[in-house]
N, C-alpha and C positions, 0 to 999 in steps of 0.2 A: 118209592116203595113198590115192590113187585106185586103182581096179581095175587099170588098165594099168600103173601104177608097181609094183604088187604082182607082176604078171607079169614085168616087167623085172627085179625083185629076186628072182625065183624063190620068192616067198612063196606063190604059188598057181601051179598048172600052166597052161601054155599050149602048144598044139600048134604049136611053132615050126617055120617053114619055112626061114627065113634070118635071119642076124644079122650085123651089122657093129659096129664100135666105137660108133657113134652111133645106130643104128636097129635095130628088131626087126620081123620079119614073121611073123605067126602066123595060123592058120586061124580064121575067124569061127565062133562056136559055133552060129550060126543062119544057115547059108549060103543065099544067094539064087540060086546058080548052081553048076555043078560045081566051079568054082574061086572061092573067096571068101576072100581074104587081107586082113588088116588090117595096115597099115604105120604104125608109130609111131616118134617120136623117143624115145630112152631118157631124155633129159632132159624133165622135165614142162613142157609148154606147154599152156595151157588149150584154145586153139582156133586156127584159121587166123588169126583177128584178131590174135593175139599172136606169130605166128611171124616170125622175122627172114628177110630175103631170103637171107642166107648159109645158114641152116639149110635153107630151102626148096630152094635150088639143090642142096645135097648130098643132100637127100631125094629130089629128082627122079631123080638118078642111081641111087639105091638102088631106087626103085620100078621103073625100067626094068630093072635087074638082076633084081628079083623076077619081073617079067613074063617075062623070058627063062628064068629058073630053073624056073618052073612051066609053061613051054612054051605061053604064050598071046601072046607078043610079036608074032608074025607073023599069027596068026589074028584078033587083035583083043581088046580088053578095055575095060572101063569103069572110070573113076576117079571116086569120089564122096567128097567131104569135106563132111559136114554141119556147119553152124556155128550154134550157139545153139539155144535151145528151139524157135523157129519153123522152123528149118532141119532139125530132127530129130536134133540131136546128143544122144545118150543118155549118153555118158561124156565128162566134161570133161577130156579129154586129146586133143590133136591126133591125128587118125588119118585115114588114107585107106583106103577100101574099094577093093581091086583085084579086079574081078569079071570072069570070063570062062569059057571052056571050052565055050561054046554060043552060038548066035545069040541075042543079047539084044534084047528089045523094050521099049517104054515103054507097057505096057497101060494104066496109070493116066493117061496123057496123050493117048492116041489119040482119045478121044472127049470130052476136056475142053473145056468152054465157058468162056472167060475171064470171062464175066459171072457165073459161079458163084463167083468169087473176089473180086468187087468189092462 
């Protein structure tokens, strides 16, 4: 059983911010901004590559509700979904990072030269 499934099943603690019948939102243990929430489906889905359009539609509404609940909906926030090893996915359970609460920058991209990646 994966780490996030253990949080869903309350086998290990998670700092839960919001919950619905199908989704869970909890604080990232290594936050990158004042607000850094992970949103996951309670049903195990390995990654974005496997999520159904129906689940994604329902998850979209939940993410919007989370952003409103933590008071970043109007000021703005970033959504990140890492997919696979090269995409930086560390836990093989679909999850979205909801990051906000401050002016966010892309410091690792501001001086990137595309030739460095070819």
